[in-house]
C-alpha positions as CSV (number, residue, x, y, z in Angstrom):
1,L,120.8,148.5,171.5
2,L,123.2,149.2,174.4
3,T,125.1,151.8,172.4
4,A,121.8,153.5,171.3
5,A,120.6,153.5,174.9
6,K,123.8,154.9,176.3
7,N,124.0,157.7,173.8
8,G,120.2,158.5,173.9
9,Q,118.4,161.3,175.6
10,E,116.4,161.0,178.8
11,R,113.2,159.0,178.2
12,F,110.4,158.3,180.7
13,G,112.5,159.8,183.5
14,M,115.5,157.5,182.8
15,T,118.8,158.7,181.5
16,G,120.6,157.0,178.7
17,E,123.2,155.6,181.0
18,A,120.5,154.2,183.3
19,R,118.9,152.4,180.4
20,F,122.2,151.1,179.3
21,W,122.8,149.4,182.6
22,L,119.2,148.2,182.7
23,Y,119.5,146.3,179.5
24,K,123.0,145.2,180.2
25,L,122.0,143.6,183.5
26,A,119.0,142.0,181.9
27,L,121.2,140.4,179.2
28,E,123.9,139.2,181.7
29,T,121.7,138.0,184.6
30,G,118.4,137.2,183.1
31,L,116.6,139.3,185.6
32,R,113.0,140.3,184.8
33,A,111.8,143.9,184.6
34,G,110.0,143.6,188.0
35,E,113.1,142.2,189.6
36,L,115.3,144.9,188.2
37,R,112.8,147.5,189.5
38,S,113.3,146.2,193.0
39,L,117.1,146.6,193.1
40,T,118.7,149.0,195.5
41,R,122.4,149.9,196.0
42,A,122.5,147.4,198.8
43,S,121.5,144.6,196.4
44,F,125.0,144.8,194.8
45,D,128.2,143.4,196.3
46,L,130.9,144.6,194.0
47,A,133.9,143.2,195.9
48,K,136.3,140.5,194.6
49,A,133.5,138.1,193.7
50,P,130.7,140.6,192.5
51,T,127.1,139.6,192.9
52,V,123.5,140.9,192.8
53,T,120.9,139.7,195.2
54,I,117.1,139.5,194.6
55,D,114.9,139.5,197.7
56,A,112.2,136.8,198.0
57,A,109.3,139.3,197.8
58,S,110.5,140.6,194.4
59,A,111.4,137.3,192.8
60,K,108.8,135.5,190.6
61,N,109.3,132.2,192.5
62,R,109.3,134.0,195.9
63,E,112.8,132.8,196.7
64,S,115.7,135.0,197.2
65,A,118.7,134.5,194.9
66,T,122.2,135.7,194.6
67,L,123.6,135.8,191.0
68,P,127.2,136.3,189.9
69,L,128.2,139.4,187.9
70,R,131.0,139.7,185.3
71,S,134.1,141.5,186.7
72,D,134.1,144.1,184.0
73,T,130.4,144.8,184.7
74,A,131.1,145.2,188.4
75,D,133.9,147.8,187.5
76,G,131.4,149.9,185.6
77,L,128.7,149.6,188.2
78,R,131.0,151.0,190.9
79,T,131.0,154.3,189.0
80,F,127.3,154.2,188.1
81,L,126.3,153.5,191.7
82,A,128.9,155.6,193.4
83,N,126.5,158.4,194.5
84,K,123.6,156.3,195.5
85,L,122.6,155.6,199.1
86,P,122.2,151.9,200.2
87,T,118.4,152.0,200.1
88,A,118.1,154.1,197.0
89,R,116.5,152.4,193.9
90,V,118.9,151.8,191.1
91,F,116.4,152.1,188.3
92,A,113.4,154.4,188.2
93,L,111.4,152.3,185.8
94,P,108.1,153.6,184.4
95,R,104.9,151.7,184.9
96,P,105.0,148.1,183.5
97,E,102.9,149.0,180.4
98,K,105.4,151.8,179.6
99,V,108.5,149.6,179.8
100,V,107.9,148.0,176.4
101,I,107.5,151.5,174.9
102,L,110.8,152.5,176.5
103,L,112.5,149.6,174.9
104,R,110.9,150.1,171.5
105,G,112.3,153.7,171.4
106,D,115.8,152.4,172.0
107,L,115.4,149.6,169.4
108,A,114.3,152.2,166.8
109,A,117.3,154.4,167.6
110,A,119.5,151.3,167.1
111,G,117.9,150.5,163.8
112,L,116.4,147.3,165.1
113,K,112.9,146.1,164.3
114,Y,110.5,145.5,167.0
115,K,108.8,142.7,165.0
116,D,110.3,140.4,162.4
117,A,108.8,138.7,159.3
118,A,107.7,135.7,161.4
119,G,105.7,138.0,163.7
120,R,108.1,137.5,166.7
121,V,108.6,140.6,168.8
122,V,111.4,142.0,170.9
123,D,109.8,142.7,174.3
124,F,111.7,143.2,177.6
125,H,111.4,139.4,178.3
126,S,113.4,138.8,175.1
127,L,116.5,140.0,177.0
128,R,116.0,137.2,179.5
129,K,115.5,134.7,176.7
130,A,118.7,136.0,175.0
131,F,120.5,135.4,178.3
132,A,119.6,131.7,178.3
133,S,120.4,131.2,174.6
134,L,123.8,133.0,174.9
135,L,124.7,130.8,177.9
136,L,124.2,127.6,176.0
137,A,125.8,129.0,172.8
138,S,128.9,129.8,174.9
139,G,129.2,126.2,176.0
140,V,127.6,126.4,179.4
141,D,125.8,123.1,180.3
142,V,122.1,123.2,180.5
143,R,121.9,122.4,184.2
144,T,124.1,125.4,185.1
145,A,122.0,127.5,182.8
146,K,118.9,126.3,184.7
147,E,120.4,127.4,188.0
148,L,121.3,130.8,186.6
149,M,117.8,131.2,185.1
150,R,116.3,130.0,188.5
151,H,113.9,127.6,186.7
152,S,112.1,124.8,188.5
153,S,112.6,122.5,185.5
154,I,115.5,121.9,183.2
155,T,113.0,121.2,180.4
156,L,111.8,124.8,180.6
157,T,115.4,126.1,180.1
158,A,116.2,123.7,177.2
159,D,112.9,123.7,175.3
160,V,111.4,127.2,175.9
161,Y,114.3,129.6,176.5
162,A,117.3,128.1,174.7
163,V,116.7,129.3,171.1
164,T,118.8,127.6,168.4
165,M,120.9,130.3,166.8
166,R,121.8,130.4,163.1
167,G,124.9,128.4,162.4
168,S,125.1,126.8,165.9
169,L,124.3,123.3,164.6
170,T,127.3,123.4,162.2
171,D,129.5,124.8,165.0
172,A,128.3,122.1,167.3
173,V,129.3,119.3,164.9
174,S,132.7,121.0,164.2
175,R,133.5,120.7,168.0
176,L,133.4,116.8,167.8
177,P,136.8,115.1,168.1
178,S,138.4,113.9,164.9
179,F,137.7,110.2,164.0
180,A,140.2,110.2,161.1
181,L,142.1,106.9,160.8
182,P,145.8,107.1,161.6
183,A,148.3,107.2,158.8
184,A,149.4,103.8,157.5
185,Q,152.8,102.6,158.9
186,A,153.4,99.7,156.5
187,N,151.9,97.9,153.5
188,G,150.6,94.4,153.5
189,T,151.7,91.7,151.0
190,D,148.6,92.4,149.0
191,G,149.4,96.1,148.8
192,S,146.8,97.2,151.4
193,A,147.9,99.4,154.3
194,V,148.5,97.6,157.6
195,A,148.7,99.5,160.8
196,S,151.3,98.5,163.4
197,G,151.8,98.5,167.1
198,A,148.9,99.6,169.3
199,N,146.9,100.7,166.3
200,A,146.9,97.2,164.7
201,P,143.4,95.8,164.3
202,I,142.5,92.7,166.4
203,C,141.2,91.0,163.3
204,A,144.5,91.2,161.4
205,G,144.4,87.5,160.4
206,G,147.3,86.3,162.6
207,Q,149.7,89.2,162.1
208,T,151.3,90.7,165.1
209,G,151.7,94.3,166.0
210,G,154.9,96.2,166.4
211,N,154.9,95.3,170.1
212,G,154.8,91.6,169.4
213,A,151.3,91.1,170.7
214,P,149.4,88.4,168.8
215,N,146.4,89.5,166.7
216,G,143.5,87.8,165.0
217,A,143.6,84.0,164.8
218,S,147.0,83.9,166.5
219,R,145.7,85.8,169.4
220,F,142.8,83.4,170.0
221,A,145.2,80.4,169.6
222,H,147.4,82.0,172.2
223,V,144.5,82.3,174.6
224,R,143.6,78.6,174.0
225,E,147.1,77.4,174.7
226,T,147.3,79.5,177.9
227,R,144.1,78.0,179.2
228,A,145.3,74.4,178.4
229,A,148.4,75.0,180.5
230,D,146.5,76.2,183.4
231,P,146.3,73.5,186.1
232,L,142.9,74.7,187.2
233,R,141.5,74.1,183.6
234,I,142.8,70.5,183.1
235,A,140.0,68.6,181.4
236,G,138.5,65.6,183.2
237,K,140.0,66.5,186.5
238,S,137.8,66.6,189.6
239,S,138.0,69.6,191.9
240,A,140.1,67.6,194.4
241,K,142.5,66.5,191.7
242,R,142.8,70.1,190.4
243,D,143.6,71.4,193.9
244,E,146.2,68.7,194.3
245,T,147.8,69.4,190.9
246,L,147.9,73.1,191.7
247,G,149.4,72.5,195.1
248,N,152.1,70.3,193.7
249,S,152.9,72.9,191.1
250,I,153.3,75.6,193.8
251,G,155.3,73.3,196.1
252,A,157.6,72.2,193.3
253,A,158.3,75.9,192.6
254,R,159.3,76.3,196.2
255,G,161.4,73.2,196.4
256,E,158.9,71.5,198.8
257,R,157.5,68.0,198.7
258,I,153.7,68.0,199.0
259,P,152.4,64.7,200.6
260,P,149.4,63.0,198.9
261,R,146.0,64.2,200.0
262,E,145.2,61.0,201.9
263,V,148.2,61.3,204.2
264,E,147.7,63.5,207.3
265,S,150.7,65.1,208.8
266,L,151.6,64.2,212.4
267,S,150.9,66.9,214.9
268,S,152.8,67.4,218.2
269,G,149.5,67.8,220.0
């Protein structure tokens, strides 16, 4: 479509190059026909971070918006807009009912059908729909796509504008990380492969991994033994006796003698 438009003759008062930039901006920004009609040279900032700004009066939601432009698009627009005054209209679009006829002529020149077998048509708004679909197909998250589309609801972006493209489902699944099991490091006594080290399964029936960490039944036995040795977990002890046992253990480690709980130390006061 872009190639046919750029190489085409003037139609409805628009040169082929002007139609090329009209369609290109629609595909790369999602701007509607009426919003593109309102653009002037001053709407474009083609500096280091190029943007195009829509004024509130021309936007469908009556809110001004500044949208980013691709750097290569900005490079081409500098030449296209070089001789235009700041207030000059960028696109001399025909009346709204003629815009679809303008597009149909360029579709025919490109060998593209206006209507497919399912009855779906390629109107100017299809370029905006293609913008949303291509964003998501390129890996852009749906919330960012919503902001670029200037939608009030993320549901509108995902359910209405984001068309599932042929082959995209297969491509999506192929992007998942691999869940293939690691290669076997050793064989068990029964001939089955046994992983070792950090990859050893927890339920390995008492075997230990390469790092010596207990697994399976041995691991749980190790946990029980550790708990039994903990002074705070001594069965049948009251909380006071547990505190005393723990205090004695700490004091013994420091070389101190801890007096019985009933004996109060003398104070100088």
